[in-house]
N, C-alpha and C positions, 0 to 999 in steps of 0.2 A: 188831310183826307186821302185815303187810298181808294181810288175809283176803280171799278171793274167795268171793262168795256167788252161787250159781247157782240157776236156777229149778226144777231137778229132777235126779234121778239115775234112770237106767234100766239094767238089766242082767240077764242070765240067761235060760234057756229055761223052757219049761213053762207051766202055767196062770198067768194074770195075778194078781199080788198087789200091792196098793197100800198103802204105809206112810205114815201121816199123823202128822207131828210135833206136839208140844204148843205151848202158848202161849209166845211169845218164843224159841222154839227154831228149828232149821233141820233140813233133811232129814238132815244128817250125824249126828243123834242115833241113827240106825239103823246107823251104820258098823260097829259091832262084831258085829252080827247079819247083815249083808248077805251075807258069804261063804256062810254056811249057807243062807240063804233063796234065794240066787241059784243054788244047785246044783239046786233043784227048781222054781223059779218065775221067770217074767218079771216082775221087780220094778220098779215105778214108785214113786219117792219124791218127790212134788212139794213145793215150798215154798208154804205158805199165803199168801194175800193179806195184805198189811200187814206181812209178815215179811221179814227180810234175804234178798234174792235173789228174792223173790216179786213178783207184780203188786201194784199199789196197791189199797188198799181201795176198794170202790165207795162212792159217796156218793148217797143215804144208806145207812147200814148196815141190814141186816136179819138175821133169824135164819138165812137161807140163804146169806149172802154168802160164807162160807168154803167151804161145801159146793159151791156152784156153781163156784167156782174149781177144786176138785178134779175135779168132773165134766167140766169143759172139758179138763183135763189127761188124764183117762181117755179122752175122746172123741178127742183128738188122738193118743193112743197106740193107738187102735183097740180099747179095752176097753169092751164093752157092759156087762159085769158083771165083777167081780173078787173075790177074797178080799181083805178089808180088815183092816188092822191099824192101830190108833191108840193114841197115848198122851196122856192128860190131855185137853186141848182136842181133840186129834186123835182120841181115842177117841169123844168126843161127836160130832164131825163124821162119823166112820165110821158111827155108829149113825144119824145123820141120813140118810146116803146109803143105808143098809140100808132105812130106812123109805120111800125113794123107789125101791126095787127095784134098786139098783145093786150089791148085795153077794151073793156066793155064800156066804160065811161072814164073821163078824166076830170078831176077837180084840181086845178093848178093855182096855188097860192103864191102870187107874185113870182111867176116863173122867170128865170134868168134868160138873158139873151135877146130881149125884145127891143133894143134900141133901133131907131130908124137908120137906114143906110146913111153913112156920112156923119152920124152923131158920134163924136169922139169922147163923150162923157163916160163911156165904159172904162176908159183908161183911168179915170179918177176912182171908179169903183174898185178896179183891180189894185190900184195903189193903196186905197183904204183897206182892202182885205189883207194886203201884205203888212201894213202897219198893225192891224188888229191881231194878226197871227204873231208877230214879233213881240208886241206888248203883252199879249196874253201868255205867251210862253214864259216871259219874265215874271209875270204876276202869279202864275199857276201854283208855285209852292206856297202861296199865301191865300189860296182860294177860300179856305174855311174862314179866315179872318175877314176877308173882303165881304163875304155874304152874311157875316154876323151882324152887320149894321144896315140900316135903311139906306144910308148914303152909298154904301158899298154895293148893295143890291141894285140901286139905281144906276150906278156906273157899269155894273155887269150887264145890264139890259138896255142901255141907252140907244143902241143901234138896232135892237130887235123888237122891242115892245114899247108901247106908251104906258100901259098899266103893268105893274110888276108886283104889287104888294101880295097878290094871291099865289105867286109862284113859290113853291117850297125852296128854302135856302139850299137844301141838299141837292136839288135838281140844278140849281144855278151853279153850285160848285162843280158838279159833274160836268156841266157844259163848258165851264172854263177849262177844266182839265182835258175835256174832249178836243177843244180847239188846239191846246198845246200838244196833244197827241196826234194831230192830223199830219202824219208824215208826208202825205202827198200834196200839202198846201202849195209849196213853191212850184213844183212841176206843173200842177194844174193851172196855177195863175199864169205861168209862162206860156203854156199851151193856149190858153184862152186869149192871151194878148196877141199871139201870132195868128190864130185861126178863127177866133170868134166863136159863134154858136150856130152853126148851120143846122137847118131843120127841113126835112121833107114834108112840109105842112100839107101839101096837096094829097099826101097819102093818109092823112088822118080822117077816118070815116066815122068814128064813134062820136057820141055827144060829148061836148066839153063845156066846162064852167070855169071861168077865170075870176079869181077873187083878189082884190088889191086894196091894201090899206092906204088911205090918203095921207097918212103920216109916216109912210115907209121912209126910213132914213138911209137905206142902202140902195134899193132899186126904186128910185123916186117916181111917184105917180104924177102925171101920166106919161112922162117922157120915156121911162124905161119899159113902157107897155106899147109903144107906138107901132112897132112892126107886127106885134100880135093883133092889135086892133085893126090896123089898116091893110095888112097884107096877108098874114098867116092865118088868123082865126077870127075874122070879122063876124062869122056866123055863130061863134060861141056865145053862151050866156055870160054876161059881164055883171059883176057885183063890186061896187065901191063900198068899203067899210070906213065910214067917217071916224077920224080920230084913232085909227088902228095902225100899228106899225108893221114891220117886215114879217113877223111870225104870228099870224092870227091864231094859230093853234095854241100859242102860249098867251097871247094878249087877251083874246076873247074866246076861250075854249068852248063854252056852251054854244055861242053863235056859230063858231066854225064847225062844230060837230053837226049842228042842224043844217048848215049849208052843204055839208058832205052827204049826210043821210037823205036829205030832201032830194038830192040828185040821183043817188044810187037806187032809191026806191022807185023812181019814175019808170 
């Protein structure tokens, strides 16, 4: 498969909504929810810096590097503010942007960086991400063959979804190649290992909804959400999705679209 990676997707009428993908992912992670979202919103889905199709990472990296890239995409789209939706690393970036006043609302799907102070399990997650990157890079030349079988599709999705049968094989192959094409993977992992995920949560004034799958195999519920629940965003609306994995937009796209639109309409 020859995958094409693009810097962004945009479509639909209505109020602006920005969808921010997770670590080593691409904007196409939103593909199954885009039809519903674009019926009500002008949707912008940018590719993060250092990811396949996105701009290069700035040097040196800072806590704001990814957020500034999304802000530039918003500025170019004419969005002063927007409803923000993010998954994993993208959820963390969405909350960063909210702290800078760029959000009307935020829906964060398993946002990264929420471990309690002193919880060292984030190191295990970073080690897992390193392993996934290296293994996927090795497997990427065989992406089409991998997703051609049910067993291969299960292996390709084991860390991101519980349900996978409905996800198109072409999209899964694209995601595998996207992970392999994430040139910024190692620098971002090393930065996170050294600096963590600081957040000016007290500056977040917009409404926020946090959604977490109880079967998340990367950011495990509830431990990976502790700081968001107890310190940063206890006032947010919280939704647990029973039997759902790390990427609800892929796992249960209809329910995820409803959770997003039900919040942006309010």
